[in-house]
N, C-alpha and C positions, 0 to 999 in steps of 0.2 A: 577779964578774960586773959589779960597778959600773963597772970600768974598761973593760970590753969594749964593742964597738959594739952587741952584742945587749942588754947591760944598759942602755946609754944609751937605746936605743929603747924598752925596757920602761918605764924611768923616765919617759920623755917621755910615753907614753900615760897612765901613772898620774897625772902632773901635770895633763894636759889634761882628764882625765875625773873628777877628784876631786870637782868640784861635783855631777856627775850621781850619783856614788856616795853622797855625803852627802844629796842630795835623795831618793834611793830609801830610804835608811835613815830619814830623817825621816818620809817617807810611811808606812813600815812601823810606826814608833813611834807615829804618830798613830792608825793603825788599831788597834794593840794598846791604846792608851789608851781609845779608844772602846769596844772590846770589853770591857775590864775595868770599864767603868762599870756593867755588869750590865744585865739585861733583854733580852728576846728581840730587840727592835728594835736596841738598841745592839750586841749581839753579832753580829747579822746584818750591820749596816752596817760595823762594825769589821772583820769577817772579809773582806768584799768589798773594802774600802779597802786592807787589808793585802795581799791577793792581787794586786790591781790594781797596787800599787806594785812588787811583784816582777815581774809580767808586763811592766810598762812598762820597767823597767831591762833586762830580758832582750832587748827589741827595740831599745831606745834606744842601748845601748852599741855594738852592731855598726854601726848607722847612723852614729853620731857618730865612731867610731874607724876605720872602714874606708871606708864610702861617702863621707863628707864629706872624708876625707883625699884621696881620688881626685878628687872634684868640685872641691876648692879647689887642685888641682895640687900639693899637698904631697907626694904620692907620688913625683912626678918629682924633686923636690928630694932626698927621702930616698934614692932609688935612685942619685942622682949622688954620694952619699957612698961611702966605701970599705966597702960592705956588699954581700954576695952575696944573691941571691934567697932562698936557704935560710936565711940569717941573718935576713933580713927576715921570712920566714914564721914561723920559730921565735920571734922576738921578739914578733910580732903575736899568735900563739896563746897564748904564756905570759902576755902582758900582758892579753889579753882574759879568759882564765880567772881570773887573779888579780883583775882589776877586778870580775868578777861574783861571785867567791867571797866577797869582803869583805862586801858587803851581804847576800848570800844566807845565809852562815853566821850573821851577826848576827841576821837576821830569823828564821831557823829556831830558833836558840837562844832568841830572845825569845818565839816562839810556844810552844815546848815548856815554857819556864819559866812562862809565863802559865797554861798548862793545869795544870802541876804544883802551882803555889803558890796560885792564886786559887780553885780549886774551883768555878768557874762551870760547867764541863762535865766529864764523866767522864774520868779519866786514860786510859781505853781509847781515846780519840780520838787519842792521840799517834802511833801507827803510821800511821793514815790521813792525819794531817797531814803527816808526813814524806813519805809517798808522793805526796801531791798537790803539795807544795812542790818536789818533784823535777821536776815537769812543766815549770815555767819554765826549769829548768836544761837540760832536753832541748831545749826551744824555743830557748834561747840558742845552743846549739851548732849547731842547724840554721840559724838565721838568720845566725849568724856565718860558718858554712861557705859559705852561699849568697852572702853579701856578698863574702867573700874570693875564692872560686873563680869566682863569676859575674861579678865585676868591674863590676857595674852596680847602680843603685838599684832597677831593676825586679825583679831576682832577690831582693834583700833584702826588698822590699815584698811580693812574692808569698809568700815564706817566712813573713813576719810575719803576713799575713792567714791563711794556713793554720794557723799555730800558735795565734793568738788566737781562732780560731773552733773550735779543737779541745778547749779546756779543758772545756767543758760536756760534750762527747761523752766525754772521758776519764773525767770524774766519773760519767757514766751507766754506763759499763762497770764502774767500780769497784763501783757499787751492785749489780751482777749477780754479783759474786764471792761464792760461797757462804761464809757465816759471817763475812765481813769486816765488814759493818755491825753485826752482832750483837755482835762483840767490841768495837766502839767504845763500847758502853754499860757495859762492865765497869769496876770501880773501879781496875784496874791495867792498864798496857799489855800487850797480848798480841802478842809477836813470833813469830807462827806461821810455819810453813814457807811458807804462801801469801804472807804479808807480806814475808818475806825474799826470796822468789822475785821478787816484783814490784819491790822495791827493787833487787835484783841486776840485773834486766832493765833498769831505768832507767839504772843506772850503766853497764851494758854498752853501751847505746845512746849515752850521752854519750861514752864512750871511743872507740867505733866512729866516731862523727861527727868527733871530733877527729883520729883517725888517718886517716880518709878525706879530710878536708880537707888534711892535710899531704901525703898521697900525691898527690892531684890537683894540688896546688900544685907538687910536685916535678917533675911532668911538663911544666910550662909552660916556654916559652922566652922569652916576653915578659911583663913585669910592669907595663909602663907603659900 
């Protein structure tokens, strides 16, 4: 892949956005450091900081890698190269997912490890943490799809606003799921059928959004 045009486009995006990725990981690490300081206030502030870092990178990457590429006329240059529209779309989706997965996986692993080893909160909180940290991933695919298919900053901003105002609502609905909050107080993670169904639903939405983005892009005739 490294010698192919698709591979080169993927590596180009990774190089351009590496600072944003490192910034998100640093923000997440700072949030965990505050959380591990202990105390109700520190854990609350650290948790908020940690989640905000993940939510920011979820909306920042599509804006930087898709919207700004079009605004700065870089897309016209890319499409002047020997690359087909489908190669461009494939490269863009792969690079976007890869760029988000790097900080996302690192931050999820850090959060789970902090809960497992520090003993500041019950280990039963791990399933809920995974569920809630999947929401920025869902938001990322929605914002990225809107930016790529919509071809305008307006679509990306609208998707960002919708997603960023939905996190609290999503958490409220989670609190209404029977037994879910009770299990968070247990000394060990409880991967119940309900938890697995929610996680499976989130993963399904992520895959659906990526597939829908690719499908809508494939029907386009003009990419400039």
